[in-house]
C-alpha positions as CSV (number, residue, x, y, z in Angstrom):
1,X,0.7,32.0,-41.0
2,X,1.4,28.1,-41.1
3,X,3.0,26.8,-37.9
4,X,4.1,23.3,-37.1
5,X,4.3,22.5,-33.2
6,X,6.2,19.4,-32.2
7,X,6.7,17.6,-28.8
8,X,4.8,15.5,-26.3
9,X,4.9,12.6,-24.3
10,X,3.4,13.7,-21.1
11,X,1.0,16.7,-19.9
12,X,4.0,18.7,-19.2
13,X,4.8,18.8,-22.9
14,X,1.4,18.9,-24.2
15,X,-0.6,21.5,-22.1
16,X,2.0,24.3,-23.2
17,X,1.9,22.8,-27.0
18,X,-1.8,23.5,-26.9
19,X,-1.5,26.7,-25.0
20,X,0.9,28.2,-27.5
21,X,-0.9,26.9,-30.6
22,X,-4.4,28.6,-29.3
23,X,-2.6,31.8,-28.4
24,X,-1.5,31.9,-32.2
25,X,-5.2,31.1,-33.3
26,X,-6.5,34.1,-31.3
27,X,-4.0,36.5,-32.6
28,X,-4.1,35.3,-36.1
29,X,-7.6,33.3,-36.4
30,X,-6.6,31.9,-40.2
31,X,-3.3,30.4,-38.9
32,X,-2.9,26.9,-40.3
33,X,-1.6,24.7,-37.4
34,X,0.0,21.2,-37.5
35,X,1.2,19.1,-34.5
36,X,3.8,16.6,-35.0
37,X,4.1,14.0,-32.1
38,X,5.0,10.2,-31.1
39,X,3.0,7.3,-31.9
40,X,1.3,5.7,-29.3
41,X,1.9,8.4,-26.7
42,X,-0.9,10.7,-25.3
43,X,-0.4,13.6,-27.6
44,X,-1.8,11.5,-30.5
45,X,-5.3,11.8,-28.2
46,X,-5.2,15.0,-26.4
47,X,-4.0,17.2,-29.5
48,X,-7.1,16.3,-31.7
49,X,-9.4,16.5,-28.7
50,X,-8.2,20.1,-28.4
51,X,-9.0,20.5,-32.2
52,X,-5.6,20.2,-33.8
53,X,-4.6,18.0,-36.7
54,X,-1.3,15.9,-35.8
55,X,0.8,13.4,-37.6
56,X,2.7,10.7,-35.5
57,X,6.4,9.6,-35.7
58,X,7.6,6.2,-34.9
59,X,10.2,7.8,-32.8
60,X,10.7,6.7,-28.9
61,X,13.6,7.2,-26.5
62,X,16.2,5.4,-25.4
63,X,15.6,2.2,-22.8
64,X,17.7,2.7,-19.9
65,X,17.0,-0.7,-17.9
66,X,18.8,-3.3,-19.8
67,X,16.2,-5.7,-20.0
68,X,16.2,-8.4,-22.8
69,X,13.0,-6.6,-24.4
70,X,14.3,-3.0,-24.1
71,X,17.9,-3.9,-25.5
72,X,15.7,-5.1,-28.7
73,X,14.0,-1.8,-28.7
74,X,17.3,0.1,-28.3
75,X,18.5,-1.9,-31.5
76,X,15.5,-0.6,-32.9
77,X,16.1,3.1,-32.4
78,X,18.1,4.1,-35.4
79,X,15.8,3.1,-37.7
80,X,13.1,4.6,-36.0
81,X,15.0,7.9,-35.9
82,X,15.8,7.3,-39.7
83,X,12.3,6.8,-40.5
84,X,11.1,9.7,-38.7
85,X,13.4,12.1,-40.0
86,X,12.6,10.8,-43.5
87,X,8.8,11.4,-42.4
88,X,9.2,14.9,-41.1
89,X,11.2,15.7,-44.4
90,X,7.9,15.0,-46.6
91,X,5.8,16.7,-43.8
92,X,7.7,20.0,-43.9
93,X,8.2,19.8,-47.7
94,X,4.5,19.8,-48.1
95,X,3.1,21.9,-45.3
96,X,5.7,24.4,-45.5
97,X,5.5,26.1,-42.1
98,X,6.5,29.7,-41.5
99,X,7.7,28.5,-38.1
100,X,8.6,25.3,-36.4
101,X,8.0,25.2,-32.5
102,X,9.5,22.7,-30.4
103,X,8.4,21.9,-26.7
104,X,10.4,18.9,-25.8
105,X,9.8,15.1,-25.9
106,X,10.8,12.5,-28.4
107,X,9.1,13.7,-31.4
108,X,10.8,17.1,-30.9
109,X,14.3,16.1,-31.8
110,X,13.7,14.7,-35.2
111,X,11.3,17.4,-36.4
112,X,13.4,20.2,-35.2
113,X,16.8,18.6,-36.6
114,X,15.2,18.2,-40.1
115,X,13.4,21.7,-40.0
116,X,16.8,23.0,-39.4
117,X,18.6,21.2,-42.1
118,X,15.9,22.7,-44.3
119,X,16.5,26.4,-43.1
120,X,13.0,27.0,-41.3
121,X,13.0,29.5,-38.4
122,X,12.9,27.4,-35.0
123,X,11.6,28.4,-31.6
124,X,12.4,26.0,-28.5
125,X,10.2,26.0,-25.3
126,X,12.0,24.8,-22.1
127,X,9.7,24.4,-19.3
128,X,12.1,23.3,-16.5
129,X,14.9,24.9,-14.5
130,X,17.2,21.9,-15.7
131,X,17.1,21.7,-19.7
132,X,16.1,18.6,-21.1
133,X,18.6,16.4,-23.3
134,X,16.4,17.1,-26.3
135,X,16.1,20.7,-26.1
136,X,20.1,21.0,-25.4
137,X,20.8,19.2,-28.4
138,X,18.5,21.5,-30.4
139,X,20.0,24.7,-29.0
140,X,22.6,25.4,-31.7
141,X,19.7,25.0,-34.4
142,X,17.3,27.3,-32.6
143,X,16.6,31.0,-33.4
144,X,14.6,31.6,-30.0
145,X,14.7,29.7,-26.8
146,X,11.8,30.8,-24.6
147,X,12.3,29.7,-21.0
148,X,10.7,29.6,-17.6
149,X,13.6,30.2,-15.0
150,X,16.6,32.6,-14.6
151,X,20.0,31.5,-15.3
152,X,19.3,29.2,-18.3
153,X,22.6,30.6,-19.8
154,X,24.2,27.4,-18.5
155,X,22.2,25.4,-21.0
156,X,21.7,27.7,-23.9
157,X,23.3,30.4,-25.6
158,X,22.5,33.8,-23.7
159,X,22.0,35.9,-26.7
160,X,19.0,33.5,-28.1
161,X,17.0,33.3,-24.6
162,X,14.0,34.8,-23.5
163,X,12.3,34.7,-20.2
164,X,8.5,34.2,-21.2
165,X,7.2,31.7,-18.4
166,X,5.6,28.6,-18.9
167,X,2.2,28.7,-21.2
168,X,-0.5,27.0,-19.2
169,X,-4.2,25.7,-19.7
170,X,-6.4,28.6,-20.7
171,X,-8.8,27.9,-18.1
172,X,-6.1,27.9,-15.4
173,X,-4.9,31.2,-16.8
174,X,-8.1,32.6,-16.7
175,X,-9.4,31.0,-13.7
176,X,-12.8,32.2,-12.5
177,X,-14.4,29.1,-11.0
178,X,-15.4,29.8,-7.3
179,X,-14.8,27.5,-4.3
180,X,-18.4,26.9,-4.1
181,X,-18.5,25.7,-7.7
182,X,-15.4,23.3,-7.1
183,X,-17.2,21.7,-4.1
184,X,-20.5,21.0,-5.7
185,X,-18.7,19.7,-8.7
186,X,-16.7,16.9,-6.9
187,X,-19.5,16.3,-4.4
188,X,-17.9,17.7,-1.4
189,X,-18.9,19.3,1.9
190,X,-18.6,23.2,2.6
191,X,-17.8,22.1,6.3
192,X,-14.4,20.5,6.0
193,X,-11.1,21.6,4.0
194,X,-10.1,19.9,0.8
195,X,-6.7,18.4,0.1
196,X,-6.2,17.9,-3.9
197,X,-3.6,14.9,-4.7
198,X,-2.3,14.9,-8.4
199,X,0.6,13.0,-9.3
200,X,1.0,14.5,-12.7
201,X,-1.3,13.6,-16.1
202,X,0.0,10.1,-16.0
203,X,-0.3,9.5,-12.3
204,X,2.4,8.6,-9.8
205,X,3.0,5.3,-8.3
206,X,4.2,6.5,-4.9
207,X,1.7,9.2,-4.5
208,X,-0.9,6.7,-5.3
209,X,0.7,4.1,-2.6
210,X,1.0,7.1,-0.2
211,X,-2.9,7.4,-0.5
212,X,-3.8,3.7,-0.4
213,X,-1.5,3.2,2.9
214,X,-3.1,6.3,4.5
215,X,-6.9,6.0,3.7
216,X,-7.7,5.7,7.4
217,X,-5.5,8.9,7.9
218,X,-8.5,10.9,6.2
219,X,-11.1,9.7,8.2
220,X,-9.0,10.1,11.7
221,X,-8.7,13.8,10.6
222,X,-11.2,16.7,9.5
223,X,-10.4,16.7,5.8
224,X,-11.9,15.6,2.1
225,X,-9.6,14.8,-0.6
226,X,-9.8,15.0,-4.5
227,X,-7.2,12.3,-6.1
228,X,-6.3,12.3,-9.5
229,X,-4.5,8.4,-9.8
230,X,-3.8,8.5,-13.7
231,X,-4.7,5.3,-15.8
232,X,-2.5,2.7,-13.8
233,X,-3.6,3.5,-10.4
234,X,-7.2,3.9,-11.0
235,X,-9.0,0.7,-10.7
236,X,-6.8,-0.2,-7.4
237,X,-7.8,3.2,-5.9
238,X,-11.5,2.9,-6.9
239,X,-11.6,-0.5,-5.4
240,X,-10.0,0.6,-2.1
241,X,-12.2,3.6,-1.5
242,X,-15.6,1.7,-2.5
243,X,-14.7,-0.9,-0.3
244,X,-15.3,0.8,3.1
245,X,-18.0,3.8,3.4
246,X,-15.9,5.7,5.7
247,X,-13.9,6.9,2.8
248,X,-16.7,8.7,1.2
249,X,-14.6,11.8,1.6
250,X,-12.4,10.6,-0.9
251,X,-12.9,11.6,-4.5
252,X,-11.0,9.2,-7.0
253,X,-10.6,10.4,-10.5
254,X,-8.2,9.0,-13.1
255,X,-8.1,12.1,-14.8
256,X,-9.5,15.8,-13.8
257,X,-10.8,17.6,-16.9
258,X,-11.9,20.5,-14.8
259,X,-8.7,21.1,-13.3
260,X,-9.6,24.5,-12.6
261,X,-12.7,23.5,-10.3
262,X,-10.1,21.4,-8.6
263,X,-7.9,24.1,-7.8
264,X,-10.9,26.2,-6.8
265,X,-12.0,23.9,-4.3
266,X,-8.7,22.8,-2.8
267,X,-7.1,24.8,0.5
268,X,-3.9,22.6,-0.1
269,X,-2.5,20.8,-3.1
270,X,0.0,17.8,-3.3
271,X,1.7,17.8,-6.4
272,X,4.6,16.4,-8.3
273,X,7.0,19.1,-9.4
274,X,6.8,19.0,-12.9
275,X,7.4,22.3,-14.7
276,X,3.9,23.1,-16.2
277,X,2.3,21.8,-12.7
278,X,4.5,24.4,-10.7
279,X,3.6,27.2,-13.4
280,X,-0.1,26.3,-12.7
281,X,0.2,26.3,-9.2
282,X,2.1,29.8,-9.1
283,X,-0.9,31.5,-11.1
284,X,-3.5,29.4,-8.4
285,X,-1.5,30.7,-5.4
286,X,-2.8,28.0,-3.0
287,X,-0.5,26.5,-0.2
288,X,1.4,23.4,-1.9
289,X,3.3,20.4,-0.9
290,X,5.8,19.2,-3.9
291,X,6.9,15.9,-3.9
292,X,9.5,15.6,-6.8
293,X,9.8,12.5,-9.0
294,X,13.2,11.0,-8.5
295,X,12.7,9.3,-12.2
296,X,13.4,12.2,-14.0
297,X,16.6,13.3,-15.8
298,X,19.1,15.1,-13.7
299,X,16.6,15.3,-10.9
300,X,15.1,18.3,-12.3
301,X,11.8,18.1,-10.6
302,X,13.7,18.7,-7.2
303,X,15.4,21.6,-8.8
304,X,12.1,23.1,-9.5
305,X,10.8,22.2,-6.2
306,X,13.7,23.8,-4.6
307,X,13.4,27.0,-6.6
308,X,10.0,27.5,-4.7
309,X,11.0,26.2,-1.2
310,X,13.9,28.7,-1.0
311,X,11.3,31.7,-1.5
312,X,9.0,30.2,1.1
313,X,6.4,29.4,-1.6
314,X,6.3,25.5,-1.0
315,X,6.9,22.7,1.3
316,X,9.2,19.9,-0.5
317,X,8.7,16.2,0.7
318,X,11.0,13.7,-0.5
319,X,9.5,10.7,-3.0
320,X,10.8,8.2,-0.3
321,X,9.0,9.9,2.5
322,X,5.6,10.9,1.0
323,X,4.3,7.8,2.4
324,X,5.0,8.8,6.2
325,X,4.9,12.7,5.6
326,X,2.7,13.9,2.7
327,X,-0.7,13.7,4.3
328,X,0.5,14.6,7.7
329,X,2.3,17.8,6.0
330,X,-1.0,18.7,4.6
331,X,-2.6,18.1,7.9
332,X,-0.1,20.4,9.4
333,X,-0.8,23.2,6.8
334,X,-4.8,22.7,7.3
335,X,-3.9,23.5,10.8
336,X,-1.8,26.7,10.2
337,X,-3.9,29.5,8.6
338,X,-0.9,32.1,9.1
339,X,1.5,29.8,7.1
340,X,-1.1,29.1,4.4
341,X,-1.4,32.8,3.8
342,X,2.1,33.5,4.0
343,X,2.7,30.5,1.5
344,X,-0.1,31.6,-0.9
345,X,1.4,35.3,-1.3
346,X,4.9,34.1,-1.8
347,X,3.6,31.6,-4.4
348,X,1.7,34.3,-6.3
349,X,5.0,36.3,-6.6
350,X,6.3,33.8,-8.8
351,X,3.7,33.4,-11.4
352,X,4.3,34.5,-15.2
353,X,1.1,35.4,-16.4
354,X,0.2,35.4,-20.4
355,X,3.5,33.3,-21.1
356,X,1.9,32.0,-24.4
357,X,1.3,35.4,-25.7
358,X,4.8,36.5,-24.8
359,X,5.9,33.5,-26.8
360,X,3.7,34.3,-29.8
361,X,5.6,37.6,-29.5
362,X,8.5,36.2,-30.3
363,X,7.4,33.9,-33.2
364,X,6.0,37.2,-34.7
365,X,9.5,38.6,-34.3
366,X,11.0,35.7,-36.0
367,X,8.4,35.8,-39.2
368,X,9.0,39.8,-39.2
369,X,13.0,38.8,-39.5
370,X,12.3,36.3,-42.2
371,X,10.2,38.5,-44.1
372,X,12.8,41.4,-44.1
373,X,15.4,39.0,-45.1
374,X,13.5,37.9,-47.9
375,X,12.6,41.2,-49.2
């Protein structure tokens, strides 16, 4: 089998893309898989690190803030799209895939549109409860659309939809790490509860600010914190924590490679409400406080979070309120064992294990249909 997987931009697109590729390889060890991403985006680093080749396109998104620099970038966009389509045409012609998989993100649109115009079978994977613009625009071209939420026929043709759940990192899917291993890995004490604070793979400014403004809260209360800042908040956070010895219970990381150990160590988790984060949190089954990003299309993270809140599986704090409420809500949960247990049971019910394997089942169906058609 030859497969192209396209998309990226954030961990929310890259992690499921790699999970799908890994599931294909598990099923068919001789499969030839090529990724297509956007130049300068994090997939150009993360995909090769996962062991797969990737081609980069000069594609970018529309800049919505109308500064002079952004207007210049927007004027270049049609030329970038045209150049990307031409590059994709050559890639598809040379690689000649059996299947093209799109996971959303800048590179996904030119890749799948060109693949559709050339007649290649197409599968889309939509992570969110509110479909992204790229996937909505590709729905007509797709043969199969794999989703993680009910009610997605609002956005896609009903007959193409398959409910598979979101693929997550293998280490989370098959989590065997113990709390003791997690505590040891992060240099934490077994005598105090742990709050894990993550703002997504790129970090989150308001969550980082919440931590910076409330470092004294962590020393005034019985808690330890594992804090993933992302690239842009790391230096400021490190300086703030190292300035005062009292803050030695706060462990700062730019990016946590062993997320399974972080989840294992945590008693309560504070997180953005990205679709893949939520899918991982459902599998992990720990009490969670969700702080949806307000800077996403159609406010889809709030919709993701509410899908859990309505089932008693999470607490939601608005981004604007996280500075005053985020850590206090975490402390409230740490002091309420009964509520922790209730939330843990509720969130585990929403887990969708083996999502990547179910998506590969759908890929196999498309390949069998293509083979039958060509027979």
